N, C-alpha and C positions, 0 to 999 in steps of 0.2 A: 681563567681566561674565558671570555665570552666572544664568540664570533658574531659578526653583524653582516647580514645579507639583505640585499634589496630584492623585493618581489616585483613582478610585472604590475601588480596592483598599486605600487607606490608605497606599500607597507614595508616595514623592516622586520626581519626574523632574527631574534637573538637566540643563539644556540650555545649551549654549554654541555657538560658531560652527562647531563641527566635528561629525563623526559618529565614534564613537558618542556617544549621550547616556548618562547614568548613572542607574540606578534604585536608590533607597535604601529599605530596609524598616526602619522605625523599631522594629518589634516584635523584630527579630533583630539589627539593626545591620549587616546585610549590604549590600554595594554591588556592583552588577553592571553591566557595560557592556551597553547596550541599543541595538542598531541598529534604528531605527524602520522601515526599509524605505521603501516608496513611500507618501507621503501625498498627499491631494488637492492639486491645483495651488495654490500660494501658501500652503500651511499648513506650519508649522514644528514643530507638536506635535499629538498626538492631540486630537481635538475634546473628549473627555471630561475632559481635563486642565484643572485650574483654577489660574490664576496666583496664587501666594502671595507672591511678592516676588522679589528678586534679590540676589546677592552682587555688590557694586559699590563704587566709591569714592563717598563722600558729598561734600557741599560743602566739607568740610575736608580732602579727599583722604585719608580713612581708609577702608581696605577693611573693609566690614561688611555685614551683612544689612539690606536695606531692604525693609520689608513692602510689600504691594500698596497700602496706604493712603498710603505715603510716596513711592512711585515707580511710575509706570505701566509696563506691560509694554513692553519695547523689543526689537527684533529684533537679536541679536548679530551676525548676518551683515551686516546693513545698516550697523551701526556700524563694523565692521571694513573695509567696502568704501570708506569715505571716505578 
């Protein structure tokens, strides 16, 4: 699962269970690794990031993008810890 967040800059942050995360700039199409550094305790993303959805398997086991209205935000680290 890869969570997708929109940043105030217009860029998207792709977050999964590892570090680094990836930042995508839709204006240029560039993708860069982004090490977020130390976040406040219990936080997995910057506070200003807005959850847009996730790339994950749907109920039919098809890998696709599920918008925030279709799937609530889930923590990929907690899912992989099971």
